[in-house]
Each structure stands twice: as structure tokens, then as C-alpha cells.
N, C-alpha and C positions, 0 to 999 in steps of 0.2 A: 365049036364056035359058040355055042350056048353058054358052055362053062366059062370060057374066056370072057365073054360079056359079063356074066355074073360076077367073075373075080374083079374086073375093072370097075364095076358098079360098087363093089364093096370097099375097095381100097380108099376111095375119098371119104366115105363113112368112117372109116377107121382112123383116117388122118384127122378128120374133123373131131372125133371123139378125143383122140390123144392131145389135140390143140386144146380143146375145152377143158380137160382134165389138168393140163399144164396151167392153164389160166386160173382154175380154181385153186390149185395148190398154190400158186404164186399169191393169190388173194388171201390165203391163210397165213401167210408169212407176217411176222411181227415188223412193222416198219420202224425205222430208227426214229428217235425223238426230233421233233422239228427244231428245237433249239438245244443242242448238246452242250453248249457252253454255260448254261444256266441250270443248276441242279434243281432249283424249285421248279422251274418250267418243265423240267423232265419228269418229276414226281407228280405235278398236277396233271400232266398229259398221260402218264402211266402210274396210277395209283398203286397197282399191285407190285410194281418194281419197288416202291418205297417198302412196302411190307416185307418182300423178300429180302432187300438189302438190310432192313432193320433185323430181321430174323438172324441173318447171318452175322451180324454185328453181336447180337445177343449170344449167339452159340459160341463164336470163335474169338470175339473181342477186337476185331479189326473195324476202325470207324468206316461208316457208310461212304464219307467223301473219299477215302483212300481206295475203297473197292471200286468206286464208279470212275475214279481217275484212271485207274488200271485199265478198265473196260474201254473207256473212252481212247485211251492211247492204242490198245491192242486191236480194236475193231471198229471204232467210231460208233458202237452199238448196232452194228451190223450182226444179225444173228448167224449168218452162215459164211462169215467172212473166211478166206483162205489166203495163204501167201500167193504171189503171182507165179506163174510158170515160167521156168527157163525157155528161152526162145532159140531155135536154131536159125542162123543168118538173120536174126532180128525179126522173123516173120512166122515160122512154124513152131506153135506151142508144144513144149515138151513136158517134163515132169515138173512138179512144184518142188519148191526149195525145202519143205518139211511138211510134216503131217499136221502141223497146226490147224485148227478149225474152231469156228465158233466165236462167241462174244469175247471170250478169253484168250483166243488163239492158243489153245492148249494141245500139245502134241498127244499122240496116241498112248505112248507109254505112260506119261504122266497122268493122263485121265484114267487109265487103268489102275494105277497105284491109288489114285483118290478113291475109285469106286470100290477097290478091294479093302482098303483101309477103313473106310467109312461104312461099309455095308450097303452103299447107295447104288446097287447094281443097275438100276434103271436110269441113271442120270445121263443126260444128253448135254453135249457142248453148245447146242443151240437153243436151249431152255434157260431163260435168265435166272430163274430160281436155282437152278443146279449149278450155274456158273458163279453166282455170288457166294454160294455155299463153298464151291471149291476154292475160290480166292480167299475166302476166310480160313478154310482148313489150311491151305498153303501158307498163308502169312502166319499161322499158328505154328506150323513146322519151322519156319524161318525164325520165329521167336525162340522156340525151344532149342533148335539146332545150332542157330547162329548168334543168338542173342540180339535180334533185331527187333526194336520196339515196334509195336503193331501200328502206331500212329506215325512212323517214320516212313512216308511214302517214297522218299528217295531210295533208301537202301532196300526197303521191301521191293521196290520194283526191279532193282539191280539183281536181287536174289531170284525174283520171279522170272526174269529174262534169261540169266545165266545158269539157273539151277544152283542147288546148294553147294555142289561140289565146285562149280565155276566161281561162286562167290568166295568160297574158302580160298580158291587159288588167286583171287582177284583178277579174273581175266578181263574184267570190265576196265582195268586200267589201261589196257592196250587198245580201247575202243573209245575215243574221244566223242564220236558221235553217240554212242549210248549213254555216256555221262551227260550230254546235252539233254537226251530224250528223258532221262531220269530226272533231271532239273524241272523239264517240262511237266512231268507227271506231278512232282512235288508242288509245283506252282498251281496246277489245276485242282489238287486236293485241297490247297490252302483256299483257293477261291470257292471251291464247292462247300467247304466248311463254313465261310462266312455267309454264303448264300443259304445254306440250310438253316443257320441259326434264324434267319428272318421268317421261315415258313413252316418250321417243323411242328410248331404249337398248333397251327391251323391244319396241317396234315394230320396230327394225332386227333385233333377235335373231329375232323371229318371221318376218320375211321370209327372213332367212338359212336358217332352218330348213325352209321351205317346198320 
């Protein structure tokens, strides 16, 4: 009797501890930017993101607005984004449609390819710095393998979504919805570029004064 009472007394404590731990972990998550449609607003809110994106541009040559337009499309800047689950009878959740995860919705095998080739073995798909570096690296591969200009957000996104083999086979031509998405990414990159031109000087000045 005494053992059962002790066990039942411990259970709520354990449950409370787990709930508190989950709350703390949730609090540590990086919230998406409040105004994802404006690049200046994003970087004023998250100055370290500007540094990370600028570093990726310097390393790989893909413009910051193109990087950010791809992330906006893939995850809406949600760090742990995943594809939805298939559902049985529209109710019971089953497996997910792919292993895509994180800011860039990168699949497991593609992420391992990046980590192996760059030596960045500790990179995580829910770390913004790692994801913008990945996008820059992947765009560089698309440039060297497929000849896609690094500022060409439209075709860079198609290669990002379909993979290099799919892009060569022009699989996107059978997906009108994907062509519309790529147009949207290109339009976002253009808007982001205009916006960044109005605030980049002040962002650089702010960094220099830190």
C-alpha cells in the first residue's frame, strides 16, 4: 500500500517536470519574423540573420534576397517545419510525405551530401546559419552543374525543388503548380532586393558600431 501511494505521488511530479521541460524547450525555439514580407523588417528584428545570410553570399555568391525568398517559400521561416502527414480516412495521422525538415525543408540524404562535401558535420537544419550556408552551397552546385545564374531565383528554385537530375530532365514542365511557385519565389526575391537596397547601409553601419 505504501509503495503504491509513493508511486502515485511521484507520477504527478514527473508529469509536471516533463511539462515544464517542454515549455522551456518551446521558449528556446526561434520565433518566425513578425513581418516576413519585408526583408528590412526581418533583419532589423533578427540582426544575426543578416550576418549569416551576408556570410553565405560572400562564401557562395548567391544573393541574400534569393536565399531569403527560398526560405520564405519553403518554411515561412519556421525553424522546425515539416511536410504534413498523410491521413487515414482523413483523421488518423500516418507517415510524412518526405524527410524534409527545417528552414529550408531539406531532405535527409541531401543534407548529408552537404555535410559530407563541406565538412560541416555539425550542421543542423533548424539552425538558420547552417541553412543559409546550405542554400548558398546548393545554388553554387546548381551554377556549376547546370549553369543556372546565382541571381536567377526562378530557375534556382526549380533546381532546389526538383534536384539537379530532375531539373536536367525538366520534370518541372509537368507541374504547372510548381512553375507558379517558382514565379512567386522570383517575385519575392525581387521585392526583397528592392527592400534591402533601402536598409543595407544602416544594417552595415549598425554592425560596424557593435
